Each structure stands twice: as structure tokens, then as C-alpha cells.
N, C-alpha and C positions, 0 to 999 in steps of 0.2 A: 355823732362820732364818724369823725373822717375814715377811723381804721374799717369801714363795713359801710361804707358809702357807696363803692360802685358792687355789681355783685354780674355773673356771664350771663348772657343772653338776656332778656329784659332786666334793666338795672335798676335793680330796687335796693332800699338802706334798710337794712336788718333793726340798725337804729330806732326806726318808725313804724314797720310793720313785721312782727318777728313770725311769722308765716313761713321764714326759712328758707331762703334760695339755694342753688345748685352749689354752689360756690362761696366762700367768705372771701374777697380780696383783704388783705389785709396791709397796705404800705407803713412806714414808718409811722408812730404815733403823736397828734403834734406835741404831747410833753413826755418825750422819750424817756426822760427820768420819775416818773411819775410811778406810783404801786400799779401795778394791773388793774389791782381790784378796782379803783376807782373809776378806772372807762369801762371796765366789764358791768360795775352799777349802773352805768350811762346807760351802754346796751340796755341789759336786761331792764331798764326801769324801777331796779330796787333804791330805794330811796330810805335811809336808815335802819336795813335790817343787818344783822348781824353778819359772821361769816359763814354761818350753818347757812343761813336763809339765801346769801349770795352764793354760794356752793352748790345750793340746789337747782339754782335759778340758771346758772350762767357758769362754764369753767373751760379752758384749755386743755386740750390734750397733747401730750408729746405725740409725734408720727411713729415713733418706733416702739413703745411700747403702749400707749394709752396710757400713760399715768397722768394724773393732774400735775397742771404746773403752779409753785409755790405764786398764791397770791400777793406778796409781797414784795416779787420779783419785779426790775424795772420792764415798764409797759414794752421799750424796745426788744427787751433780749427775748422777754415772754413770748411775744408775737413772734419775733423772728424765728424761736426755736420749736411752736406750734405747727402740727399736723392737723389737729381737729379743732372745731370749735362747739361745744353742747350747752343747747337752749333749752333747759325743762327736759323731754325726750327725743330733742330732734338734734342731730349732728351735722356740719356740713365742712369741708375741706377748706383750710386756713392756707391762701396763696399769697406768702409774703413776698412784697416788692416783684411780680413776673412779669414776663416779659408781655406786653395786650397791643391790640390794635387801637389806637385813640379814635380815628377816626376811617372812616368807609365809608364811600360816597360816588355817587356815578356822573359822569357828565353829559351824558345824555340819556331817551329812556332805549326800552329795549325793542329795536326793529326786528324784523326775519330776516336773517345773513348780515346785520350790521353787525361786526364785532366791537364787543363790548370791552373795556378795561378800567374799571376803578382807581377814584384817587384814594392811596391806602397812607396812613401815617402811623407811626409806630412807636414804640416806646421801650426801652430796655431790650430792643432787639433789631435787626437790619431788615428791611423791607422783603430783600430777597430770601429772606428765613419764612417767610408767612407762607403760606399754603390756602389758595383761593379755590372752594368747591363753588359749582353754581347746582340751583335748584329750583324744581319746576313743581306747582302745584295747580290744579285746573281750578279757575275761576270759583266767586262764593257758591256753594252748593244749596238750591234751592230749601225753603223752609221747612225744617224739620228734618233733614236729609242729613247723612255723615260728614262730619268735617272733613276737608282733602287734607291730605298730608303730604310732605313737600318731601321729595323724590331726587337723588342726586343724575343730572342728566350732563355734566361737564366738569375737566377740573383745568387750571392752569389761568395765567394772567391775564388773560382772553377769551372772551368768549360770542360766539355769531349764533345768534337762536334760530334753529334749522325751523321751516318751516310746518313741520308737524307741529310745535309749541306755540304758535296764533291761537292766542286767546288766552292761556295761561300766564299765570303769575310767574313771575322769574326773583331771584334773589339773591344774593352772592355772600357764602361765607370765608370768612379770613380765619384763619388757626396758627396764632405764631407758637414757635417753638416751645414746647413746655417746662418748667423746672423739672429736675429730675426725679422721678418717681410719683408726680403729681401729674393735676390733669389742665390740659391747656384753656385759655380765657377763649373761647371762640366770640365773634363779633358776625352779625348778619345787619343785610342793608335789603329790605324789601326794596326791586326797581321798577315792579309796577308791571302791567299786564303786556305780552308781547303782541305788537301787533303786525300786518301787512304793511310793505313799504307803499308808500305813494306811487304815480308814474313815475320811471325812471328819469325824465328831464329835472321833475322836482327834487327826486332823492340827490341826483347828484350835486344841485345847488347846495342844498339842505349837508350835502357833507363835506362839500368843499368851506362852509360856512362854519364845518366844526373841525377841519384841519389843523394840525400843529406841529405836535411832536410828541417829546417825554423832556420832561423836569425832571431833575431830582434837586433835593436837600432836606436840611432835620434841622432840628435842633438838638441841644444837648440830651444825649441818652436817646437819640433819637432819628429817623428820617421819615422822605417824602418821597412819593413817587406820584407824576402824573400822567396817563397817556390818553390820548383823545380817541374819540372812535375814529374809524378810518374804513374806508372797502372802495370798494369800486360796483 
């Protein structure tokens, strides 16, 4: 069921595993005018059950008062007016066709002192509306040790890792503008471990090979921006 094929953070399909992700992303259903009960039945894995069995397994709830949406409503109408999806005892937020970052990548690996500027491709928003947050975590802990936590170390469209982050893992988190009253769909990309730069002559050659500039563009309903790493 494409309605729930994508989720925030680790992208997991609720139709395949019902451990319920943080958010439920519900774009227009493949069959917009079919009764929503059919799509919900596919999501919940209910086959041949009556209305009572379906209602107990899965339901769409309105954002304002939490009331259930009629199972006979057209799928597009039901998803676009829903605020929460209930599956058994779990509920998730429904984001109907929200702004999102569909691609986030870096043209280079992280070097101390060398600015990084990721490629970002969006849908339903402009790249300039996306907020970038840079986070670091220590390398994998020893066996049996505590799991390292990501912590913010910077923000903005580019980031030059300082010497103090050498040996730490680095990632960038992109946050598009949220729908009114809803949580945004964040996308993150791990960039690897920050390393000390090579001797200056080799570094200068490396930076020249990465040199370029910026280019913009995008398809319908979105856009794209790419800035190559640069520095002195």
C-alpha cells in the first residue's frame, strides 16, 4: 500500500511490518475513489473480516477531535482529512503529501577544516526552506559499552568540521518546513568519520579536483541544489 510506504527517519513500510514508525506518510492513494476500508484492510492484513474486525485493527482518526473517519469514505478524502492512524493499540501521525527532502548526499567525505555542502533535492518545498543541522557522535563504542548519541555541532547549508571532531562520525539532518500543526519529515545522511587532512600539497590538489560551484534546478513540485566542497 503506497499510502504508508515511506516513513520518517529509517524508512519502513507499515504495510510490511506493523511495529509502527514515528510518522505515517500518506500521499494520494493509488485508487483515490475506492472506499478507504479496502486500503486499510490491506495495511492491517485483514482478509475477509467484517466491519467490527477491521475497526478494531485499524482506523483513521480526525486531527481535530479524534473521531473515526467513515470506512466508506473515498480513500483520497479520508487520508487528506486524517490526523492519526490507529493500528491496534498504536497510533501514528498522518502526513498527507507533506514537504520532504527526497535526496540528501555529500560530494565529499569529511575532512577537518574543509567545508561540506550537501546535495539536497526536495518535493513540495524549495531548497531554501530546508534547515540543515550537523551532528556528531563518537566512534563505535567498545563491546558492551553505551551507545554513542548524536549531538548537534553546527547548522546551516555548509559545515567545516573542526579539529576537535577528528575521529568522530558526522551526519547532516535536513528538516523541511512542516505542514501547519504537524511534525516535519526529517531526513538524515551519515557522512562517515572525520579525518585529518593530508599534507597541504596533496590537500590543495584534492580541493582543486573537487572545485566547481553551484548549480540549481529541479522537477515539478521540487528543486535541487548542489555545492561542491571548497576551501583553502
